[in-house]
Every structure is written in C-alpha cells, then in structure tokens.
N, C-alpha and C positions, 0 to 999 in steps of 0.2 A: 505494499500499501503506500503510494508517497506519503511524503511527511507533509509536514499543514505548510511550510515557508514555500513549497515548489508546487501543489495538487494544482491541478487545471479544473475551473467549475465553469464551462460554456455557458452557463446561464448568469449567475449571479455575481463572479469577481470581477469586480468594476474597474480594478485596477486595471486586466488586461483587456478591454475595452473601449474603443471612444465614444464619448457622448453623443447619443444619434437618437434623431427620432423626438426629440424635445418639444412642447409644445406650450402655449400656456392658456391652455384648458379650451378647445375649442367646443362648441355646442352645436356643432351643425348635426342636423337629422342623422342618423345611421340606420343600418336596417338591423331589422328584429333580432337577429343571430348575434347581435353584439348584446344581449340583456345580462347573460352571463359571463364572466372571464375568469379565466385561470391564471392566477399571478405566482412568481417563481421568486423566493427572496434566498440568500445565503446558503449554502449548502444544500442548494437544491428540494429547500422546502418548498411545497406548494399549498395552494387553497383558493377558495371559489370566492369571486365577490360580482355581486348584482350591479349593472351598470346603470342604474337607475336616474343616473342626470344624460344619459344617452350622450355621453364626449364620445366622439370618433376615435378611439385608439385602435393602434395595430400593434402587432404582432412586434415583440422586440424594442416596445415603449417602456419606459419606465411610469409608472403611476404611485399615488398616494393614496393609501386605503386605510381602513379603520381598521384598528386594532384593540387588543383588550386595553382598557383606560389610556388610550390614546391613537397615535398614527403610527403607520409604518408605510417603508418603499419599497418597491419590489417592481420586478419585469412581466409584461404581457407573454405570458406564451402561448395562449390558446382562447378562444372563444367558440361560444355558439355550437355549431355542430360538431365543430372541431373536439368537443371535451366527450368522452367515451362514456354511456351509460352504463352504468353497473347496476343490473337487475338485483343485486344481492345489495346493494345501498339503499335502504330507502328513503333516507332523505338527500340522494345524493343531486338533488337538482332542487335541494331548497336551503341554497347558501346564501339567498338573495337578502337574508337578514346582514350581513355585512357588505358593506358600499365600496364603492371606489370616491373617493371623496374628489379627487381631482386629479389632472395629469402633472407627472413632475416638470418644473422648471429645470434650466440647465445648473442653477446655484443649487439646487434640491440633490442633485445626482453628485454636483463637485463637494457637498458636504459630507455624503454619503461614502465617497472616496475616500476621503479625510478620516472618515468615523473607523474605516477598515485598519488604521495605524494603531488608532487607539484599543481595537480589538486585539491584536496582536500583543501591544504592552500588556493587556488584563489576560490574556491568556499564558504569557510569561508567571505574572502573579497567580495565576491558578494553580501553576504548576509547582512554584515552588511551595506554595502554602500545602498542596496536599503531599509534598516530601517532607516538609518540614511535622508535621502531624501525622506522617506514617498513614495515609489512609490506604486501603486496599483499592487504589481506583485509576483508572488511567483517564487522564485528561484528553477531549478530543478536540472541540472548539470552543468559539465564545462567540456568540450573535447580539449587538446592541439592538433594542427597537430605534426605528429611526428619530423617534424624540427625545429619547434618551431617557425615557419613565421606566426602561424595562432591560434588565442583562440576562441571558442565558448562557448556562455554563454547560455543556454536554460533556458527558464522559462515559467509559463502561465500567463494567465491576463483573464479578464474578459471580456475589453474592451483594442481597441488601448491604449496605453502609450507612451510619451514622452521621452524616455531615452536618448535624446542627450547628457546632460551633464553628464549622468554614464557612458556613452561611455568614454567621455575623461578624466574622472577620472580612468576607467581601462587602458586604452591606456598609460597613463599615469605612471602607476605602472608596467605595463608588457611590455612594449616599443616593441610593436606588432602588428601585424592587428587586431582588436578586433569584434567580429560579436556576434549581440547580436540576437537569434530568438526565437520570439515565438510559441510554439508548443501547440496542444491541450492536454486533459487529458487522451485520449488514446493512442496518445504518449508519454505522461510523463509517462503512466506505461510501456510501452513496454521500454524504456529507464531504468526506474528503476527496472524493474523486481518484482516476488513474486511468491506467490504461491496463485492460484485461489481456490473459495471454494470448489472444487471437491478433492483438494489437491495436484492436479500436477500445474508443472510450468504454467505460463499464455501463451496462447496459440500466441500471439503476441509476444513472446519471444523465441519460440522454432520453429515455420513453418509458420503462419502465415505471409504474405508480404504486403500485402495490407488491409484496413480497407475499407469495404464494405457496405453500409447503413443498417440500423438495425430499423425498427418498429416493435410497438405494435403487428400490426396482424400478423407477421411470430409467435409471440406468441400463438396469438388465434389461428392460424393452427396446431399448436402443443397441443391443448387445455391444452394449463399450463395457470394458474393462473395467474393475472394482479397483483401481489404481487411486488413492486419495489424491496424490503429488496430480496427477491427469484431470481428477474430478471437481478439485476444489478450487475456487475463484478465490482473491485477494482478500477477504474476508474471512478466508477457512472453511466456508458452508460451502453447500455443492450447488455447482453452478447453476447460476437461473436460467440461463440457458437453456439446461436442461428441462424446463419447465413447460418456456414456449416454445419449444419446439418438438413435445412430448405427443402432441395430437398429430400431426404429421404422421411420427413414427407409429403410432396407433392407424391410421388408415392405410398405410402401406401395409402395415405386417394384416389386415387382414385379406389383401391382394395375393400375397406369398403364401408359395406351400411352408408346410410346416419344415424346422429343422428335423433331419433325421430321416424324413420319407424316403420312403426306397421304391426307384421305379426303375424300368428297364427302357436302355438309351443308346440305338446302335448296335444292340442284340447282345448287349452288357448288362449287368446287373448295376445300378449309380445308386447314388444316396446324397442327399440335400446337404450339403457342408454349411453354406453360409449366403445371406441374404445381402445385398447393395443397393439399401434403396435408393439412393441419391442416382445410380445409372438404372434405376429399375432391373436390376440382373439377380438370378439364380446361380450360384454356383453348384455342379454336379460333380460328385468323385466317383469316377468309374471304377471296377473292380481292376483296370491295369494297371491304375495311377495315375491315368490321364484327367485331368480337371478340363470339364467345359463350361462356358458361360451361357446361360438361355434365358428366356423373358419368363415371367411366371406364365402367360398364357403357354408357352410353347411347352413347359413343366406339365401344366394340367392336362395336354393333349396327349400327353404320355401315358401306357398302361406300367401298373404298381408291378411289383415281382411276382406276384400270382398273376398277371396278366388283365387283370383289369384295370378301369382307370382310378387313379391314384385321387386319395380324399385330400384336399385343400387345405380344409380346415376341419376343426374338430367341432362336433355337432351340439357340443354340450354349450349353454350360455356362459 
C-alpha cells in the first residue's frame, strides 16, 4: 500500500489537480436528472446530495454541501441516472435531506488546498500521540471539515481501543470537534489508494462503491490456485475483482462440460482437463498423451466413453 505522502487520489487530492470548472453559483435552468448529485471528498469518501437550488453543476466541479453542524467541500462525480440504483438499499434515493449549498469559488478551492497542509501536520501529531500512549492502533488519515468545525482521525486496529484520553489530547490541541473513526483494512486501501498487482489503480478508488463479501469458493469457481500471495490485494484481503468477475465465470461454467468428463475423440478415449473461459475453449487429454482444444459445442457433440452423448451439466440443482 502506498504511504500517505505519495498516494494518488484521482478525485480528492487537490494539490495534484488544477483548479477547474469553478463557478460563482450559476442558477440557470438544468435538466431534471441533476436533482440528485454524488459528491466525493478526500480519501474517496462519497455521499449524495439534493440539488434543490437547480445549480448547473458539472462532473469534476467543486461544490459546497451541507455537513453535520456546518458545511464541507467536495467534487461532483456523478448525478441523476449515472448514480446506480441499489435495490437492497431502501433509502438509496432519499438523500435529498442533505443539500448542495452553492458552487465553490476559486478562493474556496485554494483554501482547501491550504487545509491539506494542516491535515498533514495533524496526522504527524496523531502518530506521535499514539506512540506516546502505546495504543494498539495504526493511524491512517486525517480529514478536516471544510469549515473547520470538525476533524476526523481514521485508524485501524485489530481490537477495540480505549482512546478517550487520546480524544481529550487532540481536542486540547485543535480546539474543535474531534471524531476518531476505526476503519477496516479495505477501507484503508480505499482512502490511501495505490496501484493493484495488475498495474491499474485500485478498484475501490475508481468505481467500486461497496465492499461485497468475497470467499475462497469464488476463487475455486474461477479455477484459480488458492495461493494467498496471488489472490490477495494491497489490503491483504481477497481481491475485489474476484467478486465482480464471478458472474461471468458462473455464466460460462453453465456452458462448459464438467472437468473429468470422459468422451471419445478421433477413436481415442479422452477426458476434459481444463476450461479456458476467456477463449471459450475446452482442453481434452487423449489416452495417447496428446492435448486438443475444442469449443464447448464441439465437445457436446462427441460421444461419451460408452458411446452415448456426454452429459454437459449435472442435472442436480
């Protein structure tokens, strides 16, 4: 996982991005699909807001939004039909309680950039105080609310930690509302960012919005070797791509003959040894030792070892 000073956050790290799309609060008529807007903050934290003022916001533009006991600054990432509807989340489109206050000005964005330096200093102080108190927790990040009325300190820990004394220390230094939030290692990877083993930015920092459960059975369904070093992401957990690619492998599996199926090919007995889902090929091992690649449909047309047509799928549900 990349460290805090070198991580790349394509949405919210203002220091690495030019000030752009800054408006003074246009109130021109806008399409109805702008009524709900998704806004990203530092560390890929996202929330949805109602655009009740009808502001002509654009993707990539900074906006000022309502926050708990104040206001915050974020960047528009999606709106309207671009925001996925989650049927499992009953209140998915009831976020209009929180509003966009106005479009951010250039001064707002520059102030936010300066605030990043303040967060770096707060993070170093956070580290020192954890070490001084010998607390079993790992500091991850610090995020100030734009109006300065609240600061969040993110950390990971294997067990619950009594940090009440630490909160009092931090409150005495920063003179504002303090929130210590324990997060998991997958959330840590999302906040810090980095490059995955495939060479691309982490899925959780680019398009994934929720962390679905991932099990070793998913890897088995994809005929992957259960090697932890191969299956683990930067967070140390099973890679998220195993989950969102699983549906594809399930669909392909239903079209392929089962492994071990014995058939007759070219007058020789053969059996299925491998599935190549990406190329839609089935590998047959002949008794002579030769290997042959066929399509699933070609294998379906071959007789089994007893002379009848092979069973492509088990009949049991």
